[in-house]
N, C-alpha and C positions, 0 to 999 in steps of 0.2 A: 615107389610110393613113400611119401614123407608122412611123418606122424606129428600131430599137433595137439597141444594142450591149450585150453581156453580159460582165461581169467576174467571174470566179470560176466554174469549171465543175464544181464538186462539186454544191452546191445549185443552181447555175445550169443544171444539166441539166433540171430541171423547167421553168425559164423558157424554155429553148430549145424544148422541146416545146410550151409555151404559145404562144409567138410564131409558131412554124411552123404551128400549127394554127388560128391566129386570122385571120379575114378583115380584121381591123383593124390588123394589125401586119406589118411586114416585118423579118425578122432580117437585119441588115446585116453584123455582125462579132462574133466571140467572142474572149475573151482569158483566158489563164491563164499563170502562170509555168511550169507543168508541161507541157512539150511532149508527153510521152506521153499526158497526159490530153486535151490539145487534139486529138491525132491520134485518140484513142479516140472523142471526141465527134463529130469530123468524120466518122468512119466510121459511127458509130451513127445519125447523123441525115442522112448524105449531104450534109453542109454543110462545104465545104472552107475557108471564109473565116475562118481563125483567125490570131491574132498572139500573141506572147509579151510585147508591149510595150503597156502601158496607154495610152501617148501616141498610139498608132495609133487608138484609139477617140476620145480627146479631140480630136484634130485632124482627124477625118473630118467634113467639112461635111455629109455625107449622113446623119449620125446625129442624131436628135432627142432621144433618151432613152438614158441609160445605166442598166442594171440592175446593182446592186452586190450580189454574193453571196460576198464574201470573208470571212475570219475576222473576228469582232467587233472585234478591236483595230485593224483597218485601216479600218473603216467611215467614221469621221470624216474621215480624210485623203482617202479616195477620193471621198467626197461633196463635199468642198470643191474638189477638183481638177475634178470634173465641172461644178460650178456655175461655177467660174472660167473654164471653157471654153464657157460658154453652153449647157449641156445640162440638160434636165430630168432628174430622178433618181427611180428607184424603188429603195429599199434594204430588204433583208430585215431582220427583227427579230433581236436587239434593235438599235435604231437606232444608238446610239453607246454606248461603254463608259465615257466620261469626260465629265461635264457641263462640264468646263473648255473643251470644244470647242463648246459650244452657242451662245455669243454670236457666234462667228465664222461659224457656219453660218447663224444667223438674219440676220446682216449681209449675207452673200452672197445669200441669198434675196431680201432687200429690194433690194439694189443691182442684181441681175441680172434680177429679175422672173421667174425660173425657179421651177418647182414641184418640191417634194420630197414624195413619197408613200412612207409606211412600209408595207412588205408584211406586214401582220399577217394571214397567210393564213387563219387559222381563222374570221375574220369572213365569208369568202367561200366557206365550205363549205356545201353545200345545207341541212342542218338549221339552221345558225346564221342563214342568210339567211331561211328561213321563220319562224324564231322572231322575228327582228327585224320582219319584215313583219306578223306577227300582233300583236306588241306595239304597233307604230305605228298599227295599225288599231283599237286599243282593245279587242282581243278578250279580254284578261285583266284589264283595269282598270288602276288606278294601282299602280305598282311599290312593293312593301314592302321586299323584300330580294333580293339576288343571291348565289348560291353557285356557285363555279366551281372545277374541279379538273383536274389533269393527273397521273394515276397510271399509270406505265408500267414495264415490265421492260426497262430500257435497259442491262442489264449488257453487252450486245453493244457498246455505245459504248466500253467500257473497252479494246476492241481498237484503238481509234483513239488514236494517241499524244497528240494535243492534249487529249484528255479527262482525261489524268493530269497535265497541267501545273498548276502551283499557281494560275494565274489562272482556270482553268475553274471555273465555279460553276453548278450546276443552277438556282439562283435566276434567272439571266439566260437560260440555255439552255433551260430548261423552263417555269418559272413565268411568264415573260413572256407566254405565250399566255393562260392564264386571267386574269391581271392585266389584259390588254388587254380581254378580254371584260367584266370588271367595269367598267372605265372607259368602255366603250361605253355602258353604262346609267347609271352613276354617275360622271360625269367629274370632279366636284369632291370627290375624296377629300382630307381634311385631315389625318388621323392614322392611323397603322398600329401594330399590336402583333402580334408573332409569336414563335414558338419553333421551333427546328430542331435536328436532330441528324444525325450521320454514322452510318449504320447499320452493323451487323456486316458485311454484304455490301459496303458501300461501302469500309470500312476494308480488307477483304480484297482488294478490287479495286485499291486504291491511290489512291482519291480523297482530296482534301485538304479539301473543304468539305461542308457539309450536303447530304444527298440526300433528306431527309425534313423537310417544313416545313408549318406551319399558321399562317395569319394572319387577323386580324380588321381590317377597314377601317371607318373612320367618315367619312361624307360631311358636307359643309358643312351640309346640311339635317337632319342627325341620323340619317339612315338608315345601316344597317350592312350589311356584306357579308363573305363568308368565302371565302378562297382556300387551297387546299392542294395539295401535290405530294409524290410519293414515287416514286423512280426506279430502285431497284436490287433490287426484289423481285418475286415472281410477282404476277400480276393475276387477277381473276376471269374466267370465260368471257364472251366478248363478248355472248352471249345474255342475260347478267345485267347487265353493266356495260361501259361504254366507257372507253377510256383517258382521254379528255377529255370534259367535259360542262359545260354552263352551265344553271343552274336559275333561273328567274324566279318568285318568289312575289309575287302581286299581290292586290289587294282583291277581284277577281271571278274569278280563275282562276290557273292555274299552268302553266308550260311547261318542257320540258327538251329541249335540243338536244345530240346526241351527236356525237363525233368519235373515231376515224375511221370509225365505223359510220354509214351513211346512214339515221339513225333520229331521229325527232322525236315527242315526246308532248306533248299539250296538253289541259287541262281549261278550256273556254271559259266566258265569262260567262253562257252559257245552260245550263251544266251538262253540255254534250256532252264526251265523252272520246274522244280520237282518238290513234292511233299511226300515223304516216306513214313510209314507207320509199321509197327511190329506187333500187332494184336496177337499173333500166333506165339509170341514169346512172353505173354502176360504171366503164364504159370511158372516160367523160369524166374522172372524177376519178383513176382509177388505171390508168396506161398501161404501167407497167413491172412489174418483179417485185414481188409482194406489195403492201403499202401503205406502203412506205418512202419515199414522195416526195409531192410536192404539185402535180403538173402541172395538175390540174383547177382547183384554187383559184387557182393563179397565172394561168391563162388568164382566169378570172373577174375577178380584180383588175386584170390588164393591160387588159382591155376596159373596165372601169369607169374606169381612169385615162385611157385614150384618150378616152372620152366627156367626161370632165371637162376635159381639155386642149382638146379641140375646141370646147367650149362656154365655155371660160374660167371654169370653176367649180373650187372647191377640192375635191380628192380627200382623203377621210379614211380613216385617220389621216394628217394632214398633219405638217409639220415641228414645229409647236408641240405637237401631241398626242403625237408621238413623243418629244419631249424631256420632256413631262410624265410619260409612262410610265416613262422612265428615272429621273426624280426620285423617283417612287413606289418603284421597285425599290431605289434607293439608301437610301430611308428604311426599307424592309424589311430591307435588309442591316444597317443601323445598329441596328435593333431586335433582330435576331438576336444581334448582338455585345454589346448592353448589357442585354437582357432588359427593356427599358423601352419605353413608347409613344414614337413619334417623329413630329414634325410635318413634313409635306411642305413647308410654307412655309419652314421652317428650312433644308431642303436647298437649295431654290431661292435663298434669300437668300445662302447661303454662296457661291454661284456667280454672284451678281449678276443673277439671273433673276427 
């Protein structure tokens, strides 16, 4: 059993539930600067071992792994501190917000021998797991193209002060999910082209950057993919469409995995058409109010990370894949600004990567 300390108790709430409910993990200590939030989580989970000082996690010899769930702008600093103190790391997406930190993090991973796992939770949701399983089993043949989207009515986010900061961008806070799903199947994206706009609802709400975006990716082998996101308008009924989805179109079949609905559809290489749901797993995936959290996926990925650490295997997305996704997002950001195609290699070269 491995022992984890959690930094950041907003999103870290899901990780607390994941660790406390997993037979493979022991929750050792939690940390947040907000003492009221610490007390609230301590009461919610009957777990009193909290601290306001990150150093208490870093210097605790009983902690094997630190889970980082702080705001994006602090990820790189907190990851480097954890590695420097000999801790493995699981860090929520997006991994870092500045590629200038990438070389230092790669150097620390190499010098310490510690593992960094990027918590791209959507890979660990039941429909996405089944889609990957079917794909790897050859059930739909050779991949032709991928389409992934994340469309949600997130106007309630505007009530959070940080969402109205000039640095907040839905490109990173939202599109990083479908972008990661595309990279799962087409890891060698070389070029991106996209357009975006700030909608009337976004302007009214006080946002500073695009809340509606569409992109085309080109992979090294010539295959193309599509990613889109829209975040401040109504969505269709869930019986018709999910907020997030990943579609694989292949030579012998096609599949679609939905999120946050436990629904998966596939046309196999035999012509069989299936729609699969997992209502019996609702309590695993959604443990609090509504579907505004990720406890089930986090437990799935923590247990996967545990097994990789125990067997000395690499857990994916690893540090290099996490950095690669940020480079792709940076290329997407540049394309939005210039209206031109952008090479991912040029972004990496700029940062000596």
